C-alpha angles and dihedrals in degrees: 000000000000119000116229116240115268127202102249099187117127091248095048093048094049090044089059091046094050094044094209091192091066114081097214103135123108115241091251093051092045092051091048091053092047089055092058115107141149115276117251091253090055092048089051091049091051090051090050093049091046091053090050090051091050090050090050092239100108112130125221089256090050090050091051090049094049089047089055092051089049093052092048090048091052091049091049090050091052092050093046091048089056090046093053091047091049092051093046091049091052094044093246094117119213112282117198116225113252 
């Protein structure tokens, strides 16, 4: 029996583990996940790296760093998607942190 190819990227693997399509989080856990965000210094670093990439002056180390930020952003999006679905399923509605 041949196994079908599976996306083995970090994001794809964790996406399958987290099962974002299943609304299984408690309202408190979902709200805590929705409150997660990059710190201002990290956002500034991402803007800096993005500008370097657009200029064509991004180093290999910079590319690796921006790839890491991108992966973490994707993982955060997966987690927050599950959180929103969990709140909507339980009638708690997603509340954005103020």
